[in-house]
PDB file as gemmi writes it, atoms N, CA and C in Angstrom:
CRYST1    1.000    1.000    1.000  90.00  90.00  90.00 P 1                      
ATOM      1  N   MET A   1     -31.158  38.965  78.038  1.00  0.00           N  
ATOM      2  CA  MET A   1     -31.215  37.447  77.634  1.00  0.00           C  
ATOM      3  C   MET A   1     -30.371  37.256  76.437  1.00  0.00           C  
ATOM      4  N   THR A   2     -29.078  36.820  76.709  1.00  0.00           N  
ATOM      5  CA  THR A   2     -28.156  36.448  75.730  1.00  0.00           C  
ATOM      6  C   THR A   2     -27.888  35.032  75.776  1.00  0.00           C  
ATOM      7  N   PRO A   3     -27.250  34.382  74.806  1.00  0.00           N  
ATOM      8  CA  PRO A   3     -26.732  32.990  74.972  1.00  0.00           C  
ATOM      9  C   PRO A   3     -25.787  32.829  76.106  1.00  0.00           C  
ATOM     10  N   ASP A   4     -25.084  33.825  76.502  1.00  0.00           N  
ATOM     11  CA  ASP A   4     -24.245  33.759  77.581  1.00  0.00           C  
ATOM     12  C   ASP A   4     -24.790  33.974  79.006  1.00  0.00           C  
ATOM     13  N   SER A   5     -25.859  34.717  79.075  1.00  0.00           N  
ATOM     14  CA  SER A   5     -26.552  34.942  80.324  1.00  0.00           C  
ATOM     15  C   SER A   5     -27.511  33.895  80.667  1.00  0.00           C  
ATOM     16  N   SER A   6     -28.067  33.232  79.607  1.00  0.00           N  
ATOM     17  CA  SER A   6     -29.161  32.355  79.782  1.00  0.00           C  
ATOM     18  C   SER A   6     -28.935  30.909  79.526  1.00  0.00           C  
ATOM     19  N   ARG A   7     -27.778  30.671  78.809  1.00  0.00           N  
ATOM     20  CA  ARG A   7     -27.403  29.172  78.577  1.00  0.00           C  
ATOM     21  C   ARG A   7     -28.463  28.432  77.856  1.00  0.00           C  
ATOM     22  N   PHE A   8     -28.688  28.838  76.523  1.00  0.00           N  
ATOM     23  CA  PHE A   8     -29.603  28.097  75.663  1.00  0.00           C  
ATOM     24  C   PHE A   8     -28.959  26.766  75.124  1.00  0.00           C  
ATOM     25  N   TRP A   9     -29.778  25.799  75.108  1.00  0.00           N  
ATOM     26  CA  TRP A   9     -29.339  24.430  74.555  1.00  0.00           C  
ATOM     27  C   TRP A   9     -30.516  24.003  73.740  1.00  0.00           C  
ATOM     28  N   PRO A  10     -30.172  23.196  72.628  1.00  0.00           N  
ATOM     29  CA  PRO A  10     -31.330  22.617  71.798  1.00  0.00           C  
ATOM     30  C   PRO A  10     -32.003  21.435  72.609  1.00  0.00           C  
ATOM     31  N   ALA A  11     -33.190  21.562  72.945  1.00  0.00           N  
ATOM     32  CA  ALA A  11     -33.894  20.525  73.708  1.00  0.00           C  
ATOM     33  C   ALA A  11     -33.911  19.139  73.037  1.00  0.00           C  
ATOM     34  N   ASP A  12     -33.851  19.148  71.600  1.00  0.00           N  
ATOM     35  CA  ASP A  12     -33.928  17.875  70.888  1.00  0.00           C  
ATOM     36  C   ASP A  12     -32.577  17.185  70.898  1.00  0.00           C  
ATOM     37  N   GLU A  13     -31.503  17.858  71.386  1.00  0.00           N  
ATOM     38  CA  GLU A  13     -30.127  17.269  71.489  1.00  0.00           C  
ATOM     39  C   GLU A  13     -29.641  16.950  72.870  1.00  0.00           C  
ATOM     40  N   TRP A  14     -30.545  17.090  73.800  1.00  0.00           N  
ATOM     41  CA  TRP A  14     -30.145  16.916  75.286  1.00  0.00           C  
ATOM     42  C   TRP A  14     -30.638  15.469  75.755  1.00  0.00           C  
ATOM     43  N   THR A  15     -29.860  14.906  76.422  1.00  0.00           N  
ATOM     44  CA  THR A  15     -30.177  13.572  77.166  1.00  0.00           C  
ATOM     45  C   THR A  15     -29.664  13.762  78.560  1.00  0.00           C  
ATOM     46  N   PRO A  16     -30.311  13.056  79.524  1.00  0.00           N  
ATOM     47  CA  PRO A  16     -29.933  13.276  80.937  1.00  0.00           C  
ATOM     48  C   PRO A  16     -28.526  12.747  81.169  1.00  0.00           C  
ATOM     49  N   GLY A  17     -27.700  13.541  81.861  1.00  0.00           N  
ATOM     50  CA  GLY A  17     -26.338  13.311  82.107  1.00  0.00           C  
ATOM     51  C   GLY A  17     -25.466  13.689  81.042  1.00  0.00           C  
ATOM     52  N   SER A  18     -25.809  14.240  79.974  1.00  0.00           N  
ATOM     53  CA  SER A  18     -24.877  14.664  78.940  1.00  0.00           C  
ATOM     54  C   SER A  18     -24.726  16.231  78.934  1.00  0.00           C  
ATOM     55  N   THR A  19     -23.684  16.623  78.349  1.00  0.00           N  
ATOM     56  CA  THR A  19     -23.551  18.094  78.130  1.00  0.00           C  
ATOM     57  C   THR A  19     -23.965  18.438  76.683  1.00  0.00           C  
ATOM     58  N   PRO A  20     -25.185  19.181  76.619  1.00  0.00           N  
ATOM     59  CA  PRO A  20     -25.664  19.519  75.228  1.00  0.00           C  
ATOM     60  C   PRO A  20     -24.773  20.458  74.487  1.00  0.00           C  
ATOM     61  N   PRO A  21     -24.962  20.568  73.242  1.00  0.00           N  
ATOM     62  CA  PRO A  21     -24.174  21.667  72.556  1.00  0.00           C  
ATOM     63  C   PRO A  21     -24.743  23.023  73.090  1.00  0.00           C  
ATOM     64  N   SER A  22     -23.956  24.042  73.106  1.00  0.00           N  
ATOM     65  CA  SER A  22     -24.389  25.291  73.705  1.00  0.00           C  
ATOM     66  C   SER A  22     -24.261  26.373  72.699  1.00  0.00           C  
ATOM     67  N   PHE A  23     -24.915  27.496  72.857  1.00  0.00           N  
ATOM     68  CA  PHE A  23     -24.772  28.630  71.956  1.00  0.00           C  
ATOM     69  C   PHE A  23     -24.069  29.840  72.551  1.00  0.00           C  
ATOM     70  N   ASP A  24     -22.975  29.585  73.248  1.00  0.00           N  
ATOM     71  CA  ASP A  24     -22.279  30.618  73.949  1.00  0.00           C  
ATOM     72  C   ASP A  24     -20.868  30.779  73.396  1.00  0.00           C  
ATOM     73  N   LYS A  25     -20.094  31.600  74.034  1.00  0.00           N  
ATOM     74  CA  LYS A  25     -18.702  31.797  73.540  1.00  0.00           C  
ATOM     75  C   LYS A  25     -17.757  30.772  74.265  1.00  0.00           C  
ATOM     76  N   GLN A  26     -18.069  29.630  74.443  1.00  0.00           N  
ATOM     77  CA  GLN A  26     -17.144  28.628  75.063  1.00  0.00           C  
ATOM     78  C   GLN A  26     -15.973  28.380  74.307  1.00  0.00           C  
ATOM     79  N   PRO A  27     -16.009  28.382  72.830  1.00  0.00           N  
ATOM     80  CA  PRO A  27     -14.644  28.378  72.129  1.00  0.00           C  
ATOM     81  C   PRO A  27     -13.619  29.478  72.518  1.00  0.00           C  
ATOM     82  N   LEU A  28     -14.167  30.593  72.769  1.00  0.00           N  
ATOM     83  CA  LEU A  28     -13.319  31.727  73.182  1.00  0.00           C  
ATOM     84  C   LEU A  28     -12.759  31.465  74.628  1.00  0.00           C  
ATOM     85  N   ARG A  29     -13.678  31.128  75.538  1.00  0.00           N  
ATOM     86  CA  ARG A  29     -13.153  30.804  76.864  1.00  0.00           C  
ATOM     87  C   ARG A  29     -12.142  29.665  76.890  1.00  0.00           C  
ATOM     88  N   ASP A  30     -12.441  28.692  76.197  1.00  0.00           N  
ATOM     89  CA  ASP A  30     -11.506  27.504  76.100  1.00  0.00           C  
ATOM     90  C   ASP A  30     -10.170  27.953  75.527  1.00  0.00           C  
ATOM     91  N   HIS A  31     -10.229  28.761  74.529  1.00  0.00           N  
ATOM     92  CA  HIS A  31      -8.869  29.158  73.865  1.00  0.00           C  
ATOM     93  C   HIS A  31      -8.120  30.053  74.871  1.00  0.00           C  
ATOM     94  N   LEU A  32      -8.728  30.975  75.526  1.00  0.00           N  
ATOM     95  CA  LEU A  32      -8.082  31.883  76.502  1.00  0.00           C  
ATOM     96  C   LEU A  32      -7.521  31.103  77.635  1.00  0.00           C  
ATOM     97  N   GLU A  33      -8.159  29.989  78.042  1.00  0.00           N  
ATOM     98  CA  GLU A  33      -7.555  29.176  79.145  1.00  0.00           C  
ATOM     99  C   GLU A  33      -6.331  28.466  78.864  1.00  0.00           C  
ATOM    100  N   THR A  34      -6.005  28.372  77.504  1.00  0.00           N  
ATOM    101  CA  THR A  34      -4.732  27.694  76.969  1.00  0.00           C  
ATOM    102  C   THR A  34      -3.638  28.701  76.954  1.00  0.00           C  
ATOM    103  N   LEU A  35      -3.861  29.981  77.138  1.00  0.00           N  
ATOM    104  CA  LEU A  35      -2.759  30.932  77.016  1.00  0.00           C  
ATOM    105  C   LEU A  35      -2.213  31.276  78.397  1.00  0.00           C  
ATOM    106  N   ASP A  36      -1.049  31.872  78.427  1.00  0.00           N  
ATOM    107  CA  ASP A  36      -0.382  32.425  79.633  1.00  0.00           C  
ATOM    108  C   ASP A  36      -0.715  33.922  79.589  1.00  0.00           C  
ATOM    109  N   TRP A  37      -2.051  34.234  79.835  1.00  0.00           N  
ATOM    110  CA  TRP A  37      -2.473  35.680  79.812  1.00  0.00           C  
ATOM    111  C   TRP A  37      -3.074  35.959  81.186  1.00  0.00           C  
ATOM    112  N   ASP A  38      -2.642  36.997  81.861  1.00  0.00           N  
ATOM    113  CA  ASP A  38      -3.121  37.345  83.247  1.00  0.00           C  
ATOM    114  C   ASP A  38      -4.441  38.066  83.146  1.00  0.00           C  
ATOM    115  N   LYS A  39      -5.192  38.170  82.052  1.00  0.00           N  
ATOM    116  CA  LYS A  39      -6.423  38.854  81.855  1.00  0.00           C  
ATOM    117  C   LYS A  39      -6.501  40.283  82.136  1.00  0.00           C  
ATOM    118  N   THR A  40      -5.366  40.917  81.925  1.00  0.00           N  
ATOM    119  CA  THR A  40      -5.255  42.401  82.019  1.00  0.00           C  
ATOM    120  C   THR A  40      -5.005  42.828  80.589  1.00  0.00           C  
ATOM    121  N   PRO A  41      -5.555  44.121  80.242  1.00  0.00           N  
ATOM    122  CA  PRO A  41      -5.329  44.555  78.828  1.00  0.00           C  
ATOM    123  C   PRO A  41      -3.865  44.765  78.550  1.00  0.00           C  
ATOM    124  N   PRO A  42      -3.558  44.661  77.288  1.00  0.00           N  
ATOM    125  CA  PRO A  42      -4.410  44.300  76.212  1.00  0.00           C  
ATOM    126  C   PRO A  42      -4.707  42.865  76.042  1.00  0.00           C  
ATOM    127  N   PRO A  43      -5.790  42.564  75.477  1.00  0.00           N  
ATOM    128  CA  PRO A  43      -6.110  41.119  75.307  1.00  0.00           C  
ATOM    129  C   PRO A  43      -5.255  40.536  74.144  1.00  0.00           C  
ATOM    130  N   PRO A  44      -5.157  39.195  74.176  1.00  0.00           N  
ATOM    131  CA  PRO A  44      -4.351  38.530  73.080  1.00  0.00           C  
ATOM    132  C   PRO A  44      -5.122  38.661  71.718  1.00  0.00           C  
ATOM    133  N   VAL A  45      -4.420  38.560  70.636  1.00  0.00           N  
ATOM    134  CA  VAL A  45      -4.993  38.461  69.306  1.00  0.00           C  
ATOM    135  C   VAL A  45      -5.648  37.084  69.281  1.00  0.00           C  
ATOM    136  N   LEU A  46      -6.855  37.074  68.749  1.00  0.00           N  
ATOM    137  CA  LEU A  46      -7.565  35.722  68.638  1.00  0.00           C  
ATOM    138  C   LEU A  46      -7.452  35.070  67.217  1.00  0.00           C  
ATOM    139  N   PRO A  47      -7.246  33.863  67.162  1.00  0.00           N  
ATOM    140  CA  PRO A  47      -7.160  33.227  65.951  1.00  0.00           C  
ATOM    141  C   PRO A  47      -8.461  33.222  65.167  1.00  0.00           C  
ATOM    142  N   ALA A  48      -8.478  33.247  63.863  1.00  0.00           N  
ATOM    143  CA  ALA A  48      -9.771  33.277  63.033  1.00  0.00           C  
ATOM    144  C   ALA A  48     -10.623  32.137  63.384  1.00  0.00           C  
ATOM    145  N   GLU A  49     -10.056  30.983  63.678  1.00  0.00           N  
ATOM    146  CA  GLU A  49     -10.943  29.794  63.909  1.00  0.00           C  
ATOM    147  C   GLU A  49     -11.782  29.976  65.314  1.00  0.00           C  
ATOM    148  N   VAL A  50     -11.223  30.669  66.292  1.00  0.00           N  
ATOM    149  CA  VAL A  50     -11.893  30.898  67.554  1.00  0.00           C  
ATOM    150  C   VAL A  50     -12.994  31.931  67.289  1.00  0.00           C  
ATOM    151  N   ILE A  51     -12.698  32.987  66.504  1.00  0.00           N  
ATOM    152  CA  ILE A  51     -13.704  33.993  66.215  1.00  0.00           C  
ATOM    153  C   ILE A  51     -14.886  33.318  65.371  1.00  0.00           C  
ATOM    154  N   ASP A  52     -14.467  32.519  64.346  1.00  0.00           N  
ATOM    155  CA  ASP A  52     -15.584  31.891  63.533  1.00  0.00           C  
ATOM    156  C   ASP A  52     -16.467  30.917  64.336  1.00  0.00           C  
ATOM    157  N   ALA A  53     -15.795  30.186  65.244  1.00  0.00           N  
ATOM    158  CA  ALA A  53     -16.560  29.212  66.101  1.00  0.00           C  
ATOM    159  C   ALA A  53     -17.529  29.931  66.962  1.00  0.00           C  
ATOM    160  N   SER A  54     -17.089  31.100  67.559  1.00  0.00           N  
ATOM    161  CA  SER A  54     -17.957  31.787  68.448  1.00  0.00           C  
ATOM    162  C   SER A  54     -18.992  32.582  67.651  1.00  0.00           C  
ATOM    163  N   ARG A  55     -18.676  33.089  66.488  1.00  0.00           N  
ATOM    164  CA  ARG A  55     -19.744  33.756  65.659  1.00  0.00           C  
ATOM    165  C   ARG A  55     -20.774  32.737  65.222  1.00  0.00           C  
ATOM    166  N   GLU A  56     -20.443  31.508  64.797  1.00  0.00           N  
ATOM    167  CA  GLU A  56     -21.380  30.529  64.304  1.00  0.00           C  
ATOM    168  C   GLU A  56     -22.364  30.160  65.439  1.00  0.00           C  
ATOM    169  N   ARG A  57     -21.852  30.085  66.763  1.00  0.00           N  
ATOM    170  CA  ARG A  57     -22.833  29.753  67.877  1.00  0.00           C  
ATOM    171  C   ARG A  57     -23.872  30.845  68.019  1.00  0.00           C  
ATOM    172  N   TYR A  58     -23.440  32.091  67.914  1.00  0.00           N  
ATOM    173  CA  TYR A  58     -24.301  33.311  68.207  1.00  0.00           C  
ATOM    174  C   TYR A  58     -25.308  33.289  66.901  1.00  0.00           C  
ATOM    175  N   VAL A  59     -24.883  33.106  65.710  1.00  0.00           N  
ATOM    176  CA  VAL A  59     -25.698  33.087  64.594  1.00  0.00           C  
ATOM    177  C   VAL A  59     -26.746  31.955  64.594  1.00  0.00           C  
ATOM    178  N   THR A  60     -26.305  30.819  65.045  1.00  0.00           N  
ATOM    179  CA  THR A  60     -27.233  29.665  65.136  1.00  0.00           C  
ATOM    180  C   THR A  60     -28.290  29.953  66.248  1.00  0.00           C  
ATOM    181  N   ALA A  61     -27.891  30.582  67.450  1.00  0.00           N  
ATOM    182  CA  ALA A  61     -28.844  30.860  68.415  1.00  0.00           C  
ATOM    183  C   ALA A  61     -29.945  31.913  67.879  1.00  0.00           C  
ATOM    184  N   TYR A  62     -29.343  32.947  67.281  1.00  0.00           N  
ATOM    185  CA  TYR A  62     -30.388  33.954  66.752  1.00  0.00           C  
ATOM    186  C   TYR A  62     -31.386  33.291  65.817  1.00  0.00           C  
ATOM    187  N   GLU A  63     -30.837  32.498  64.830  1.00  0.00           N  
ATOM    188  CA  GLU A  63     -31.760  31.827  63.867  1.00  0.00           C  
ATOM    189  C   GLU A  63     -32.760  30.900  64.513  1.00  0.00           C  
ATOM    190  N   ARG A  64     -32.202  30.031  65.507  1.00  0.00           N  
ATOM    191  CA  ARG A  64     -33.184  29.153  66.085  1.00  0.00           C  
ATOM    192  C   ARG A  64     -34.224  29.793  67.049  1.00  0.00           C  
ATOM    193  N   ILE A  65     -33.832  30.885  67.667  1.00  0.00           N  
ATOM    194  CA  ILE A  65     -34.701  31.622  68.608  1.00  0.00           C  
ATOM    195  C   ILE A  65     -35.740  32.404  67.817  1.00  0.00           C  
ATOM    196  N   THR A  66     -35.338  33.019  66.794  1.00  0.00           N  
ATOM    197  CA  THR A  66     -36.272  33.965  65.971  1.00  0.00           C  
ATOM    198  C   THR A  66     -36.891  33.384  64.830  1.00  0.00           C  
ATOM    199  N   SER A  67     -36.276  32.298  64.373  1.00  0.00           N  
ATOM    200  CA  SER A  67     -36.760  31.638  63.128  1.00  0.00           C  
ATOM    201  C   SER A  67     -36.563  32.570  61.858  1.00  0.00           C  
ATOM    202  N   LEU A  68     -35.629  33.413  62.042  1.00  0.00           N  
ATOM    203  CA  LEU A  68     -35.148  34.328  60.950  1.00  0.00           C  
ATOM    204  C   LEU A  68     -33.726  33.931  60.580  1.00  0.00           C  
ATOM    205  N   ARG A  69     -33.410  34.315  59.216  1.00  0.00           N  
ATOM    206  CA  ARG A  69     -31.955  34.101  58.871  1.00  0.00           C  
ATOM    207  C   ARG A  69     -31.184  35.336  59.269  1.00  0.00           C  
ATOM    208  N   PHE A  70     -30.054  35.082  59.842  1.00  0.00           N  
ATOM    209  CA  PHE A  70     -29.246  36.219  60.346  1.00  0.00           C  
ATOM    210  C   PHE A  70     -28.799  36.980  59.100  1.00  0.00           C  
ATOM    211  N   ALA A  71     -28.423  36.350  58.044  1.00  0.00           N  
ATOM    212  CA  ALA A  71     -27.970  37.050  56.791  1.00  0.00           C  
ATOM    213  C   ALA A  71     -29.029  38.126  56.351  1.00  0.00           C  
ATOM    214  N   ASP A  72     -30.312  37.934  56.753  1.00  0.00           N  
ATOM    215  CA  ASP A  72     -31.307  38.848  56.394  1.00  0.00           C  
ATOM    216  C   ASP A  72     -31.472  40.141  57.271  1.00  0.00           C  
ATOM    217  N   TRP A  73     -30.760  39.991  58.446  1.00  0.00           N  
ATOM    218  CA  TRP A  73     -30.847  41.054  59.481  1.00  0.00           C  
ATOM    219  C   TRP A  73     -30.330  42.356  58.885  1.00  0.00           C  
ATOM    220  N   PRO A  74     -31.030  43.464  58.999  1.00  0.00           N  
ATOM    221  CA  PRO A  74     -30.386  44.759  58.499  1.00  0.00           C  
ATOM    222  C   PRO A  74     -29.060  45.079  59.190  1.00  0.00           C  
ATOM    223  N   GLY A  75     -28.125  45.432  58.403  1.00  0.00           N  
ATOM    224  CA  GLY A  75     -26.784  45.672  59.014  1.00  0.00           C  
ATOM    225  C   GLY A  75     -25.859  44.617  58.865  1.00  0.00           C  
ATOM    226  N   VAL A  76     -26.311  43.375  58.403  1.00  0.00           N  
ATOM    227  CA  VAL A  76     -25.355  42.288  58.026  1.00  0.00           C  
ATOM    228  C   VAL A  76     -24.908  42.439  56.683  1.00  0.00           C  
ATOM    229  N   SER A  77     -23.688  42.444  56.533  1.00  0.00           N  
ATOM    230  CA  SER A  77     -23.180  42.547  55.080  1.00  0.00           C  
ATOM    231  C   SER A  77     -21.993  41.451  55.011  1.00  0.00           C  
ATOM    232  N   GLY A  78     -22.092  40.808  53.922  1.00  0.00           N  
ATOM    233  CA  GLY A  78     -21.186  39.727  53.625  1.00  0.00           C  
ATOM    234  C   GLY A  78     -21.191  38.545  54.560  1.00  0.00           C  
ATOM    235  N   ALA A  79     -22.341  38.367  55.194  1.00  0.00           N  
ATOM    236  CA  ALA A  79     -22.556  37.194  56.209  1.00  0.00           C  
ATOM    237  C   ALA A  79     -22.940  36.078  55.452  1.00  0.00           C  
TER     238      ALA A  79                                                      
END                                                                             
């Protein structure tokens, strides 16, 4: 059960007919679709803003689902 396999959305931000904000790696998918890359290794280098946007979604999902701060998770340094 990850944000990519389960498609979590904030219920309080959903309205019928709308696309709610999601907690998946859509910024990464969107970026890759703009490139002329045939999806074979090696992958392209990702811009920092794509990495940051994807990371922020996963951190937000973790914090909303667990009610814990990601920065307090053992193993997180400098987050």
